[in-house]
All heavy atoms as an XYZ file, in Angstrom:
833
protein
N     -19.462     -0.409     46.792
C     -18.453      0.571     46.448
C     -17.194     -0.086     45.925
O     -16.643      0.376     44.928
C     -18.163      1.457     47.681
C     -17.174      2.475     47.402
S     -17.987      3.840     46.598
C     -16.913      5.153     47.018
N     -16.801     -1.180     46.595
C     -15.602     -1.886     46.168
C     -15.725     -2.404     44.740
O     -14.831     -2.303     43.941
C     -15.294     -3.070     47.126
C     -14.166     -3.932     46.648
C     -12.856     -3.507     46.770
C     -14.414     -5.190     46.093
C     -11.792     -4.328     46.350
C     -13.406     -5.978     45.668
C     -12.095     -5.527     45.765
N     -16.906     -2.963     44.404
C     -17.117     -3.535     43.090
C     -17.140     -2.447     41.992
O     -16.631     -2.615     40.895
C     -18.418     -4.361     43.011
C     -18.388     -5.594     43.898
C     -19.117     -5.706     45.021
C     -17.523     -6.640     43.539
C     -19.057     -6.839     45.800
C     -17.471     -7.782     44.302
C     -18.226     -7.881     45.441
N     -17.673     -1.265     42.318
C     -17.668     -0.150     41.353
C     -16.263      0.353     41.088
O     -15.899      0.600     39.969
C     -18.573      1.000     41.890
N     -15.423      0.401     42.134
C     -14.037      0.840     41.976
C     -13.251     -0.147     41.176
O     -12.458      0.191     40.267
C     -13.408      1.075     43.325
N     -13.487     -1.434     41.383
C     -12.806     -2.492     40.650
C     -13.194     -2.461     39.184
O     -12.365     -2.592     38.297
C     -13.110     -3.889     41.267
O     -12.716     -3.881     42.618
C     -12.377     -4.985     40.527
N     -14.467     -2.285     38.946
C     -15.011     -2.245     37.599
C     -14.416     -1.008     36.834
O     -14.018     -1.131     35.699
C     -16.483     -2.181     37.614
C     -17.131     -2.278     36.312
C     -18.615     -2.412     36.418
N     -19.207     -2.438     35.124
C     -20.430     -2.790     34.882
N     -21.190     -3.205     35.867
N     -20.893     -2.806     33.689
N     -14.374      0.137     37.536
C     -13.821      1.351     36.953
C     -12.329      1.159     36.620
O     -11.884      1.574     35.549
C     -14.016      2.570     37.887
C     -13.487      3.860     37.371
C     -14.189      4.297     36.108
C     -13.626      4.935     38.456
N     -11.623      0.503     37.518
C     -10.208      0.242     37.313
C      -9.986     -0.641     36.052
O      -9.106     -0.326     35.240
C      -9.663     -0.455     38.543
C      -8.118     -0.597     38.554
C      -7.723     -1.174     39.878
C      -6.218     -1.231     40.008
N      -5.780     -1.770     41.292
N     -10.852     -1.638     35.880
C     -10.713     -2.502     34.708
C     -11.017     -1.736     33.378
O     -10.354     -1.872     32.406
C     -11.681     -3.713     34.803
C     -11.218     -4.726     35.772
C     -12.211     -5.909     35.813
C     -11.762     -6.935     36.826
N     -12.706     -8.046     36.908
N     -12.016     -0.846     33.465
C     -12.348     -0.042     32.275
C     -11.200      0.892     31.946
O     -10.831      0.976     30.776
C     -13.633      0.765     32.536
C     -13.849      1.813     31.449
C     -14.852     -0.190     32.606
N     -10.618      1.499     32.917
C      -9.536      2.433     32.675
C      -8.312      1.685     32.137
O      -7.674      2.145     31.173
C      -9.131      3.216     33.984
C      -7.831      3.976     33.803
C     -10.274      4.154     34.364
N      -8.005      0.547     32.705
C      -6.875     -0.256     32.211
C      -7.128     -0.705     30.770
O      -6.221     -0.749     29.953
C      -6.614     -1.463     33.137
C      -5.941     -1.158     34.453
C      -5.866     -2.368     35.326
C      -4.549     -0.525     34.215
N      -8.383     -1.136     30.497
C      -8.723     -1.541     29.133
C      -8.554     -0.435     28.144
O      -8.030     -0.579     27.027
N      -9.013      0.766     28.508
C      -8.849      1.940     27.632
C      -7.392      2.272     27.411
O      -6.976      2.632     26.308
C      -9.596      3.146     28.160
C     -11.151      3.077     28.088
C     -11.737      4.253     28.857
C     -11.553      3.097     26.635
N      -6.598      2.158     28.490
C      -5.174      2.440     28.392
C      -4.518      1.438     27.423
O      -3.744      1.831     26.559
C      -4.540      2.368     29.758
C      -3.040      2.666     29.760
C      -2.590      3.921     29.517
C      -2.166      1.631     30.033
C      -1.243      4.183     29.512
C      -0.795      1.905     29.997
C      -0.339      3.209     29.751
N      -4.868      0.162     27.544
C      -4.273     -0.856     26.700
C      -4.702     -0.621     25.219
O      -3.893     -0.753     24.324
C      -4.713     -2.250     27.147
N      -5.948     -0.267     25.032
C      -6.446     -0.021     23.659
C      -5.693      1.182     23.055
O      -5.253      1.131     21.895
C      -7.953      0.299     23.698
C      -8.507      0.701     22.393
C      -8.760     -0.222     21.414
C      -8.761      2.043     22.144
C      -9.276      0.180     20.163
C      -9.260      2.443     20.908
C      -9.524      1.503     19.936
N      -5.478      2.210     23.845
C      -4.731      3.386     23.392
C      -3.284      3.013     22.990
O      -2.843      3.468     21.943
C      -4.757      4.485     24.422
O      -6.088      4.810     24.749
C      -4.023      5.764     23.963
N      -2.636      2.270     23.797
C      -1.260      1.873     23.499
C      -1.198      1.034     22.218
O      -0.304      1.272     21.390
C      -0.652      1.086     24.663
C      -0.265      1.842     25.879
C       0.250      0.903     26.985
C       0.804      2.873     25.549
N      -2.116      0.117     22.079
C      -2.131     -0.705     20.838
C      -2.428      0.146     19.614
O      -1.773     -0.035     18.556
C      -3.177     -1.832     20.953
C      -2.788     -2.970     21.898
C      -3.984     -3.935     22.053
C      -1.596     -3.737     21.372
N      -3.321      1.036     19.741
C      -3.638      1.961     18.580
C      -2.450      2.808     18.206
O      -2.105      2.924     17.041
C      -4.848      2.822     18.962
O      -5.951      2.005     19.259
C      -5.210      3.709     17.786
N      -1.792      3.385     19.200
C      -0.617      4.221     18.897
C       0.518      3.391     18.338
O       1.193      3.845     17.396
C      -0.165      4.948     20.176
C      -1.112      6.030     20.663
C      -0.619      6.577     22.030
C      -1.214      7.145     19.707
N       0.686      2.192     18.845
C       1.735      1.309     18.293
C       1.461      0.974     16.844
O       2.383      0.976     16.028
C       1.792      0.000     19.140
O       2.687     -0.906     18.577
N       0.217      0.659     16.511
C      -0.107      0.338     15.108
C       0.072      1.543     14.224
O       0.512      1.438     13.089
C      -1.562     -0.206     14.989
C      -1.678     -1.570     15.526
O      -0.688     -2.298     15.595
N      -2.874     -1.994     15.956
N      -0.257      2.751     14.738
C      -0.105      3.962     13.934
C       1.373      4.224     13.658
O       1.765      4.627     12.582
C      -0.716      5.144     14.626
C      -2.224      5.136     14.588
S      -3.013      6.419     15.610
C      -2.222      7.902     15.023
N       2.236      3.959     14.657
C       3.647      4.190     14.509
C       4.297      3.203     13.521
O       5.232      3.586     12.802
C       4.353      4.059     15.828
N       3.711      1.992     13.414
C       4.249      1.009     12.513
C       3.621      1.054     11.140
O       3.985      0.304     10.289
C       4.079     -0.375     13.152
C       4.947     -0.512     14.348
O       6.024      0.008     14.417
N       4.492     -1.325     15.284
N       2.689      1.914     10.907
C       2.006      1.991      9.624
C       3.000      2.504      8.563
O       3.725      3.482      8.796
C       0.783      2.877      9.677
N       3.003      1.812      7.424
C       3.953      2.231      6.363
C       3.477      3.551      5.743
O       2.300      3.724      5.451
C       3.991      1.147      5.321
C       5.083      1.377      4.299
C       5.266      0.146      3.362
O       5.464     -0.915      3.872
O       5.266      0.391      2.178
N       4.390      4.473      5.579
C       4.105      5.764      4.945
C       4.231      5.606      3.435
O       5.052      4.833      2.945
C       5.052      6.832      5.480
C       4.892      7.007      6.976
C       6.033      7.753      7.581
N       7.204      6.860      7.570
C       8.372      7.177      8.121
N       8.564      8.348      8.675
N       9.379      6.338      8.116
N       3.530      6.442      2.701
C       3.607      6.404      1.232
C       4.927      6.992      0.787
O       5.515      7.868      1.468
C       2.437      7.128      0.620
O       2.583      8.535      0.813
N       5.356      6.616     -0.390
C       6.554      7.206     -1.012
C       6.415      8.711     -1.216
O       7.322      9.485     -1.041
N       5.192      9.105     -1.598
C       4.911     10.514     -1.823
C       5.055     11.305     -0.506
O       5.688     12.380     -0.456
C       3.519     10.743     -2.400
C       3.194     12.179     -2.648
C       1.830     12.374     -3.293
O       1.037     11.396     -3.332
O       1.560     13.479     -3.777
N       4.544     10.775      0.584
C       4.609     11.434      1.864
C       6.063     11.567      2.333
O       6.488     12.640      2.785
C       3.775     10.686      2.940
C       3.831     11.360      4.273
C       2.935     10.674      5.282
C       3.029     11.209      6.653
N       2.325     12.447      6.857
N       6.815     10.494      2.138
C       8.221     10.523      2.535
C       9.017     11.535      1.647
O       9.823     12.322      2.130
C       8.833      9.124      2.459
C       8.229      8.297      3.569
C      10.399      9.190      2.598
C       8.590      6.820      3.492
N       8.706     11.516      0.352
C       9.395     12.433     -0.546
C       9.190     13.934     -0.078
O      10.126     14.642      0.020
C       8.879     12.311     -2.006
C       9.450     13.331     -2.891
C      10.724     13.201     -3.443
C       8.761     14.503     -3.172
C      11.294     14.152     -4.220
C       9.330     15.522     -3.991
C      10.594     15.314     -4.507
N       7.929     14.243      0.180
C       7.629     15.656      0.524
C       8.050     16.006      1.965
O       8.090     17.167      2.315
C       6.155     16.000      0.239
C       5.923     16.169     -1.208
C       5.218     15.233     -1.961
C       6.439     17.283     -1.889
C       5.005     15.399     -3.341
C       6.231     17.430     -3.237
C       5.530     16.486     -3.958
O       5.342     16.673     -5.313
N       8.417     14.999      2.732
C       8.883     15.283      4.103
C      10.402     15.316      4.138
O      10.990     16.216      4.771
C       8.401     14.122      5.040
O       6.956     14.062      5.016
C       8.868     14.417      6.499
N      11.101     14.437      3.426
C      12.554     14.307      3.531
C      13.343     14.614      2.293
O      14.482     15.033      2.377
C      12.917     12.882      4.006
C      12.428     12.505      5.352
C      11.253     11.821      5.497
C      13.115     12.926      6.519
C      10.797     11.436      6.772
C      12.636     12.586      7.755
C      11.487     11.849      7.881
O      11.004     11.502      9.121
N      12.784     14.385      1.134
C      13.590     14.386     -0.110
C      13.402     15.655     -0.944
O      14.251     15.919     -1.822
C      13.193     13.197     -0.968
S      13.152     11.626     -0.119
N      12.355     16.365     -0.697
C      11.954     17.473     -1.582
C      13.087     18.549     -1.628
O      13.239     19.146     -2.725
C      10.556     18.077     -1.125
C      10.702     18.776      0.233
C      10.027     18.972     -2.167
N      13.769     18.832     -0.593
C      14.728     19.927     -0.582
C      15.780     19.725     -1.662
O      16.172     20.701     -2.325
C      15.397     20.038      0.784
N      16.241     18.536     -1.851
C      17.309     18.288     -2.835
C      16.734     17.799     -4.203
O      17.216     18.260     -5.233
C      18.296     17.211     -2.341
S      19.204     17.749     -0.862
N      15.746     16.945     -4.159
C      15.256     16.369     -5.432
C      14.284     17.257     -6.187
O      13.941     16.980     -7.317
C      14.627     15.012     -5.162
C      15.675     13.933     -4.905
N      16.420     13.358     -5.890
C      16.130     13.359     -3.735
C      17.243     12.507     -5.374
N      17.092     12.477     -4.079
N      13.813     18.341     -5.606
C      12.976     19.250     -6.323
C      13.841     20.211     -7.164
O      13.504     20.548     -8.335
C      12.055     20.067     -5.368
C      10.938     20.804     -6.106
S       9.865     19.767     -7.072
C       8.707     19.200     -5.871
N      15.000     20.608     -6.635
C      15.801     21.585     -7.337
C      17.092     20.997     -7.929
O      17.794     21.678     -8.717
C      16.199     22.701     -6.376
O      16.927     22.181     -5.274
N      17.413     19.757     -7.573
C      18.633     19.139     -8.113
C      19.908     19.507     -7.395
O      20.982     19.437     -7.919
N      19.782     19.869     -6.144
C      20.963     20.238     -5.304
C      21.982     19.115     -5.321
O      21.680     17.928     -5.226
C      20.492     20.516     -3.833
C      21.720     20.669     -2.946
C      19.623     21.712     -3.749
N      23.213     19.495     -5.530
C      24.390     18.586     -5.496
C      24.204     17.400     -6.457
O      24.690     16.307     -6.185
C      24.664     18.108     -4.055
N      23.515     17.634     -7.591
C      23.362     16.605     -8.601
C      22.229     15.609     -8.318
O      22.141     14.608     -9.034
N      21.382     15.881     -7.353
C      20.266     14.975     -7.107
C      19.340     14.990     -8.309
O      18.998     16.038     -8.825
C      19.495     15.434     -5.841
N      18.898     13.791     -8.769
C      18.023     13.793     -9.893
C      16.643     14.423     -9.499
O      16.082     14.117     -8.476
C      17.820     12.303    -10.214
C      18.354     11.544     -9.033
C      19.270     12.472     -8.333
N      16.200     15.416    -10.340
C      15.013     16.181    -10.047
C      13.743     15.414    -10.258
O      13.653     14.641    -11.238
C      14.998     17.462    -10.859
C      16.068     18.462    -10.448
C      15.992     19.687    -11.268
C      16.829     19.472    -12.511
N      17.049     20.562    -13.358
N      12.788     15.648     -9.389
C      11.509     15.010     -9.536
C      10.877     15.442    -10.892
O      10.881     16.614    -11.232
C      10.581     15.507     -8.431
C       9.184     14.858     -8.373
C       9.234     13.391     -7.987
C       8.214     15.604     -7.430
N      10.433     14.472    -11.659
C       9.762     14.729    -12.919
C      10.721     14.799    -14.100
O      10.286     14.892    -15.248
N      12.017     14.809    -13.888
C      12.971     14.897    -14.980
C      13.463     13.533    -15.502
O      14.245     12.852    -14.828
C      14.184     15.693    -14.547
O      15.189     15.678    -15.541
N      12.939     13.185    -16.645
C      13.325     11.899    -17.263
C      14.776     11.827    -17.500
O      15.468     10.837    -17.278
C      12.506     11.633    -18.490
C      12.971     10.382    -19.255
C      12.062     10.001    -20.362
N      11.450      8.758    -19.914
C      10.197      8.387    -20.021
N       9.354      9.238    -20.597
N       9.769      7.295    -19.587
N      15.349     12.958    -18.006
C      16.783     13.020    -18.333
C      17.650     12.759    -17.097
O      18.665     12.094    -17.126
C      17.129     14.336    -18.962
N      17.236     13.334    -15.966
C      17.984     13.204    -14.716
C      17.881     11.732    -14.203
O      18.848     11.170    -13.656
C      17.480     14.110    -13.621
C      17.913     15.554    -13.781
O      18.608     15.839    -14.781
O      17.518     16.364    -12.964
N      16.702     11.123    -14.299
C      16.448      9.811    -13.684
C      16.859      8.638    -14.574
O      17.202      7.559    -14.035
C      14.984      9.706    -13.309
C      14.708     10.285    -11.936
C      14.220     11.512    -11.691
C      15.074      9.700    -10.739
N      14.189     11.728    -10.325
C      14.697     10.592     -9.710
C      15.590      8.436    -10.332
C      14.881     10.315     -8.348
C      15.753      8.171     -8.997
C      15.408      9.103     -8.001
N      16.855      8.782    -15.893
C      17.086      7.613    -16.751
C      18.405      6.912    -16.466
O      18.417      5.686    -16.343
C      17.018      8.021    -18.239
C      16.902      6.815    -19.148
C      15.660      5.983    -18.806
O      14.559      6.455    -18.727
N      15.873      4.668    -18.594
N      19.557      7.601    -16.274
C      20.775      6.859    -15.951
C      20.684      6.034    -14.674
O      21.274      4.997    -14.542
C      21.823      7.962    -15.847
C      21.221      9.145    -16.510
C      19.749      9.028    -16.414
N      19.856      6.540    -13.726
C      19.672      5.845    -12.444
C      18.789      4.639    -12.617
O      19.049      3.590    -12.067
C      19.188      6.792    -11.374
C      20.084      7.954    -11.139
N      21.275      7.835    -10.415
C      20.005      9.249    -11.569
C      21.858      9.015    -10.392
N      21.127      9.911    -11.077
N      17.735      4.858    -13.368
C      16.761      3.775    -13.616
C      17.444      2.614    -14.328
O      17.208      1.446    -14.018
C      15.566      4.274    -14.427
C      14.651      3.144    -14.885
C      14.761      5.287    -13.580
N      18.384      2.923    -15.252
C      19.092      1.896    -15.988
C      19.913      0.997    -15.081
O      20.244     -0.118    -15.454
C      20.002      2.547    -17.065
C      19.160      3.168    -18.188
O      17.993      2.868    -18.331
O      19.802      4.034    -18.935
N      20.268      1.474    -13.915
C      21.097      0.663    -12.965
C      20.288     -0.405    -12.217
O      20.890     -1.309    -11.661
C      21.714      1.583    -11.940
C      22.726      2.549    -12.509
C      23.279      3.493    -11.469
C      24.157      4.525    -12.066
N      24.583      5.509    -11.107
N      19.004     -0.309    -12.138
C      18.073     -1.247    -11.501
C      17.618     -0.726    -10.136
O      18.337      0.053     -9.456
C      18.716     -2.647    -11.278
O      19.535     -2.692    -10.120
N      16.448     -1.166     -9.770
C      15.875     -0.756     -8.480
C      16.740     -1.235     -7.329
O      16.895     -0.559     -6.366
C      14.426     -1.280     -8.346
C      13.780     -0.988     -6.974
S      13.676      0.778     -6.525
C      12.212      1.215     -7.466
N      17.283     -2.439     -7.462
C      18.144     -2.984     -6.417
C      19.325     -2.027     -6.119
O      19.662     -1.787     -4.981
C      18.653     -4.340     -6.818
C      19.459     -5.043     -5.761
C      19.944     -6.420     -6.193
O      19.306     -7.052     -7.046
O      20.952     -6.852     -5.615
N      19.966     -1.544     -7.162
C      21.059     -0.601     -6.952
C      20.647      0.714     -6.420
O      21.255      1.241     -5.497
C      21.776     -0.403     -8.303
O      22.298     -1.675     -8.802
C      22.941      0.568     -8.192
N      19.478      1.216     -6.900
C      18.965      2.494     -6.385
C      18.652      2.375     -4.900
O      18.931      3.253     -4.106
C      17.741      2.913     -7.150
C      17.902      3.381     -8.553
C      16.598      3.550     -9.271
C      18.698      4.678     -8.582
N      18.026      1.252     -4.506
C      17.639      1.017     -3.114
C      18.905      0.921     -2.263
O      18.951      1.548     -1.222
C      16.792     -0.217     -2.984
C      16.273     -0.535     -1.597
C      15.460      0.643     -1.008
C      15.471     -1.805     -1.598
N      19.844      0.154     -2.721
C      21.120     -0.020     -1.955
C      21.787      1.334     -1.747
O      22.249      1.662     -0.660
C      22.060     -0.960     -2.685
C      23.365     -1.211     -2.017
C      24.232     -2.165     -2.878
C      25.653     -2.075     -2.383
N      26.602     -1.941     -3.486
N      21.874      2.115     -2.807
C      22.543      3.449     -2.700
C      21.762      4.397     -1.792
O      22.308      5.175     -1.049
C      22.683      4.093     -4.103
C      23.746      3.366     -4.908
O      24.569      2.641     -4.368
N      23.690      3.544     -6.207
N      20.442      4.334     -1.870
C      19.638      5.229     -0.996
C      19.735      4.869      0.464
O      19.678      5.709      1.316
C      18.187      5.276     -1.457
O      17.491      4.100     -1.146
N      19.868      3.550      0.715
C      19.991      3.116      2.124
C      21.360      3.488      2.693
O      21.452      3.991      3.814
C      19.705      1.591      2.187
C      18.263      1.307      1.976
C      20.157      1.068      3.541
C      17.896     -0.146      1.798
N      22.421      3.239      1.925
C      23.764      3.527      2.436
C      24.235      4.946      2.182
O      25.177      5.363      2.861
C      24.750      2.553      1.817
O      24.800      2.708      0.429
N      23.586      5.633      1.285
C      23.989      7.005      0.875
C      24.978      6.939     -0.263
O      25.628      5.967     -0.474
N      24.904      8.011     -1.064
C      25.804      8.069     -2.237
C      26.087      9.514     -2.550
O      25.204     10.408     -2.438
C      25.146      7.340     -3.451
C      26.123      7.276     -4.609
C      23.831      7.956     -3.825
C      25.716      6.315     -5.703
N      27.317      9.853     -2.866
C      27.769     11.200     -3.081
C      27.295     12.098     -1.976
O      27.566     11.850     -0.818
C      27.318     11.629     -4.495
C      27.899     10.827     -5.607
C      27.472     11.291     -6.967
C      28.056     10.395     -8.045
N      27.596     10.817     -9.340
N      26.547     13.152     -2.308
C      26.130     14.094     -1.270
C      24.900     13.624     -0.479
O      24.518     14.233      0.518
C      25.840     15.458     -1.896
N      24.256     12.538     -0.936
C      23.066     12.062     -0.246
C      23.446     11.250      0.969
O      24.170     10.269      0.887
C      22.240     11.182     -1.208
C      20.974     10.638     -0.601
S      20.040      9.682     -1.763
C      18.997      8.770     -0.645
N      22.942     11.649      2.133
C      23.228     10.921      3.319
C      22.456      9.557      3.375
O      21.493      9.406      2.624
C      22.733     11.843      4.449
C      21.712     12.703      3.848
C      22.081     12.852      2.395
N      22.870      8.671      4.231
C      22.127      7.401      4.321
C      20.647      7.596      4.589
O      20.257      8.469      5.367
C      22.790      6.706      5.531
C      24.179      7.263      5.565
C      24.018      8.679      5.107
N      19.844      6.883      3.817
C      18.355      6.943      3.917
C      17.839      8.380      3.682
O      16.741      8.720      4.046
C      17.853      6.407      5.217
C      18.142      4.914      5.360
C      17.408      4.260      6.503
N      17.797      2.896      6.627
C      17.234      1.869      5.916
N      16.247      2.126      5.138
N      17.645      0.636      6.106
N      18.666      9.219      3.038
C      18.204     10.542      2.679
C      17.735     11.328      3.909
O      16.778     12.107      3.786
N      18.317     11.100      5.011
C      17.960     11.747      6.316
C      16.729     11.191      6.945
O      16.303     11.669      7.975
C      17.804     13.320      6.129
C      19.003     13.968      5.552
S      20.297     14.435      6.717
C      19.469     15.659      7.691
N      16.094     10.196      6.376
C      14.917      9.537      6.983
C      15.389      8.331      7.772
O      15.231      7.166      7.263
C      13.889      9.206      5.928
S      12.394      8.504      6.677
N      15.997      8.541      8.846
C      16.606      7.447      9.604
C      15.649      6.385     10.053
O      16.012      5.227     10.316
C      17.365      7.985     10.864
O      16.497      8.657     11.684
N      14.325      6.717     10.152
C      13.358      5.759     10.581
C      12.562      5.143      9.420
O      11.583      4.444      9.641
C      12.433      6.356     11.595
C      11.557      7.432     11.069
O      11.760      7.926      9.977
N      10.576      7.906     11.884
N      12.999      5.427      8.190
C      12.332      4.824      7.013
C      12.722      3.391      6.882
O      13.925      3.035      7.023
C      12.691      5.540      5.736
S      11.819      7.121      5.479
N      11.775      2.532      6.606
C      12.060      1.101      6.347
C      12.585      0.953      4.915
O      12.432      1.866      4.095
C      10.788      0.264      6.513
O       9.840      0.657      5.486
C      10.120      0.406      7.879
N      13.148     -0.208      4.618
C      13.580     -0.466      3.269
C      12.426     -0.396      2.293
O      12.557      0.103      1.188
C      14.256     -1.845      3.181
C      15.590     -1.907      3.941
O      16.057     -0.877      4.477
O      16.151     -3.063      4.020
N      11.269     -0.906      2.696
C      10.094     -0.866      1.840
C       9.653      0.591      1.554
O       9.261      0.921      0.456
C       8.967     -1.640      2.510
C       9.188     -3.146      2.571
C      10.113     -3.587      3.717
O      10.318     -2.784      4.664
O      10.643     -4.715      3.623
N       9.741      1.412      2.621
C       9.359      2.817      2.430
C      10.387      3.529      1.474
O       9.993      4.363      0.659
C       9.271      3.561      3.725
C       8.087      3.136      4.586
C       8.099      3.737      5.970
O       9.190      3.875      6.546
O       6.977      4.012      6.480
N      11.636      3.166      1.629
C      12.643      3.771      0.733
C      12.362      3.370     -0.731
O      12.405      4.172     -1.601
C      14.063      3.271      1.160
C      14.517      3.763      2.484
S      14.688      5.582      2.648
C      15.974      5.920      1.503
N      12.074      2.099     -0.943
C      11.757      1.592     -2.288
C      10.498      2.306     -2.804
O      10.464      2.715     -3.986
C      11.591      0.111     -2.286
C      11.369     -0.375     -3.729
C      11.471     -1.919     -3.808
O      12.050     -2.553     -2.946
N      10.924     -2.477     -4.886
N       9.503      2.463     -1.987
C       8.270      3.151     -2.393
C       8.547      4.614     -2.765
O       7.995      5.123     -3.769
C       7.256      3.084     -1.244
O       6.131      3.844     -1.525
N       9.463      5.238     -2.093
C       9.792      6.647     -2.357
C      10.563      6.739     -3.683
O      10.299      7.613     -4.524
C      10.631      7.231     -1.204
O       9.878      7.055     -0.002
C      10.942      8.702     -1.426
N      11.461      5.814     -3.867
C      12.221      5.771     -5.170
C      11.232      5.573     -6.305
O      11.310      6.290     -7.328
C      13.292      4.664     -5.177
C      14.371      4.937     -4.140
C      13.881      4.478     -6.585
C      15.242      3.757     -3.813
N      10.321      4.648     -6.122
C       9.341      4.358     -7.165
C       8.463      5.606     -7.449
O       8.140      5.921     -8.597
C       8.438      3.195     -6.801
C       7.611      2.664     -7.966
C       8.482      2.160     -9.097
O       9.321      1.253     -8.931
N       8.282      2.701    -10.263
N       8.116      6.321     -6.399
C       7.357      7.574     -6.567
C       8.114      8.521     -7.447
O       7.540      9.150     -8.357
C       7.022      8.204     -5.226
C       6.488      9.579     -5.328
C       5.193      9.836     -5.690
C       7.281     10.663     -4.998
C       4.703     11.138     -5.837
C       6.805     11.962     -5.134
C       5.481     12.206     -5.551
N       9.409      8.692     -7.217
C      10.199      9.633     -7.985
C      10.351      9.172     -9.424
O      10.265      9.956    -10.353
C      11.549      9.834     -7.296
C      11.458     10.664     -6.018
S      13.060     11.111     -5.312
C      13.440      9.662     -4.348
N      10.546      7.910     -9.625
C      10.655      7.348    -10.978
C       9.337      7.525    -11.722
O       9.313      7.961    -12.891
C      11.045      5.858    -10.952
C      12.528      5.732    -10.483
C      10.869      5.204    -12.356
C      12.945      4.288    -10.186
N       8.229      7.226    -11.075
C       6.921      7.361    -11.698
C       6.605      8.799    -12.093
O       5.852      9.074    -12.987
C       5.783      6.824    -10.751
C       5.832      5.312    -10.615
O       6.545      4.643    -11.371
O       5.173      4.806     -9.704
N       7.239      9.726    -11.402
C       6.971     11.145    -11.692
C       7.520     11.544    -13.028
O       7.200     12.615    -13.611
C       7.577     12.077    -10.617
O       8.990     12.125    -10.752
N       8.416     10.715    -13.645
C       9.024     11.047    -14.907
C       8.177     10.595    -16.098
O       8.504     10.851    -17.238
C      10.417     10.398    -15.062
O      10.291      8.990    -15.087
C      11.333     10.788    -13.877
N       7.122      9.856    -15.819
C       6.258      9.304    -16.881
C       5.203     10.299    -17.364
O       4.772     11.158    -16.707
C       5.631      8.013    -16.470
C       6.704      6.992    -16.150
C       6.085      5.673    -15.658
C       7.220      4.695    -15.366
N       6.802      3.525    -14.707
């Protein structure tokens, strides 16, 4: 009986550790720019609220694209005009922010 209980305890602890690692990896998985856009950015960038460049509008995006990705990323991280820092995605990584910007730029092509 003692050996069965010990074995069961090891199995349960192993499953618990596996679950924690899996959840941790899921939490750290990078989200696509498209997913972030439709979660955080769509409200302003779909309609152009407060001068936000609209998704798909080459005319709106060209002046921003001319500034460089580095400038766009810096502004999106720190916030600019009516846009709050990280566009309200406080848990977005810099890489995810860049991916989201690229998604919006690519929509103009």
